[in-house]
Structure formats: structure tokens, C-alpha cells
C-alpha positions, 0 to 999 in steps of 0.5 A, a space after each residue: 435230564 435234570 429234575 425240575 419243579 414248577 416253581 423253578 421253571 416258572 422263575 426261569 427266563 424264556 431263553 432258559 426254558 427253550 434251552 431245556 426244551 431243546 433236549 426233550 423230544 415230546 409232542 407238546 414241545 413241537 415249535 418250542 423255539 417260537 413259543 412265549 413263556 405262557 405257552 412254553 411253561 405248560 408244555 414243558 410241565 406236560 413233557 416233564 410230567 410235572 403236575 400243576 394245580 392252580 387252586 385259589 387258596 385263602 378264600 371262599 372261591 365258590 362264594 366269590 363265584 356265586 357273588 359274581 353270578 349275582 352281580 352279572 344278573 344285576 348288570 343285565 338288569 341295569 343294562 336293560 333299564 339304562 341305569 349307567 351309574 349302576 352298570 358301571 358300579 356292578 362292572 367294577 365289582 365284577 372286575 375286582 372279584 375276578 382279579 382277586 380270584 386270578 391273584 389267588 390262583 397265581 399265589 397258590 
């Protein structure tokens, strides 16, 4: 069995990942021929004992999450008060911050 890294597997096509999974007997890969890449990749990593750590790098993750919590409280107040302009603004800020966190996790 060839040695793979997470980055190598992530850059492969679903067909290539399924070919690799064909030669591996593991419970995580049961039904691999019908899995999509977002399910197949973690299953392959588990079967091959490849450690995958998604860490937000280059930012203050806890500070961003704290800000999101504050914005959610503001969102609830705006919703209760019927302030639709403030509600839309806060929702956009929350969306932007969550997108930034996801992008940092993927880039890591």
C-alpha cells in the first residue's frame, strides 16, 4: 500500500480516491463507491491513519468567535425590536466572520 499525505489525497479526483479505497478493507470505507469526496476523504484518512488537523492559522480564532457571539446577541435584540436595517447589517457581519474562519481552516 502506498503512503499518502492528506494534501496528496485532497488534490486527487473522486475516481482516484475510490481506486485507492478499492484496495483497502476498513469499516470507514464501507460503501465507498457511492461516497462523495467530502465523505470519502475523511474515511480514507481514517483507514490510512492519516492525522488531519484543521486549525485556523494567522488569526485570532477565539477573538473572532467572541465577536460572533456578541453579534448574535445584537442580532437577537434587533430581531426583537423590529430593526430590520440593523438586523441585516449584523447578519452580514456574522456571515463575513464565519466565512473568514472557514477559509482559514481550509488554507491551514
